[in-house]
C-alpha positions in Angstrom: -168.0 -24.6 183.0 -167.8 -26.5 179.8 -167.0 -24.8 176.6 -170.4 -25.7 175.3 -172.2 -24.0 178.2 -169.8 -21.0 178.0 -170.5 -20.5 174.3 -174.2 -20.8 174.7 -174.3 -18.3 177.5 -172.0 -15.9 175.5 -174.6 -16.0 172.7 -177.4 -15.4 175.2 -179.1 -18.7 174.2 -181.1 -20.9 176.5 -181.1 -24.7 176.2 -184.6 -24.4 174.7 -183.2 -22.0 172.0 -180.4 -24.6 171.3 -183.1 -27.2 170.9 -184.8 -25.0 168.3 -181.5 -24.3 166.5 -180.2 -27.9 166.5 -183.1 -30.2 166.8 -181.5 -31.8 169.8 -184.1 -32.4 172.6 -183.5 -30.0 175.5 -183.1 -32.8 178.1 -180.5 -34.5 175.8 -178.8 -31.2 175.2 -178.6 -30.6 179.0 -177.0 -34.0 179.5 -174.4 -33.2 176.7 -173.7 -29.8 178.2 -173.2 -31.3 181.7 -171.0 -34.2 180.5 -173.5 -36.9 181.3 -173.9 -37.8 177.6 -171.7 -37.7 174.5 -172.9 -36.1 171.3 -172.8 -37.7 167.9 -170.8 -36.3 165.1 -174.0 -34.9 163.5 -175.0 -33.3 166.8 -171.6 -31.8 167.3 -171.8 -30.3 163.8 -175.2 -28.8 164.4 -174.1 -27.3 167.7 -170.9 -25.9 166.2 -173.0 -24.2 163.4 -175.5 -22.9 165.9 -172.8 -21.4 168.2 -170.7 -20.2 165.2 -167.6 -22.1 166.2 -165.7 -25.2 165.1 -166.1 -28.8 166.0 -162.4 -28.7 167.0 -163.1 -26.0 169.5 -165.9 -28.0 171.1 -163.7 -31.0 171.2 -160.9 -28.9 172.9 -158.5 -29.6 170.0 -158.0 -25.8 169.6 -158.4 -22.7 171.7 -159.6 -20.6 168.8 -163.3 -20.1 168.9 -163.6 -18.7 165.4 -165.0 -21.2 162.9 -163.1 -22.2 159.8 -164.2 -20.4 156.6 -167.4 -22.0 155.5 -168.6 -22.8 152.0 -171.0 -20.2 150.7 -173.5 -22.8 149.6 -173.2 -25.9 151.7 -175.0 -29.1 150.8 -176.2 -29.6 154.4 -177.7 -27.0 156.7 -179.1 -27.2 160.2 
């Protein structure tokens, strides 16, 4: 199971819920989750925010799920 799918299931989210949280179409999200499509930097960022993790964790650069400390008033939001 991919990290992406694992995290989504841990949160109790469906792919439709991820579509609402990220703005990524459910069919595209499904392809990303199943490794049939790569996500863009911006999509990865939105997914990391929605799943409360880091982009590094999604990219398997770290095994730590916890996100980095975030700015209290970021310029960009989901």
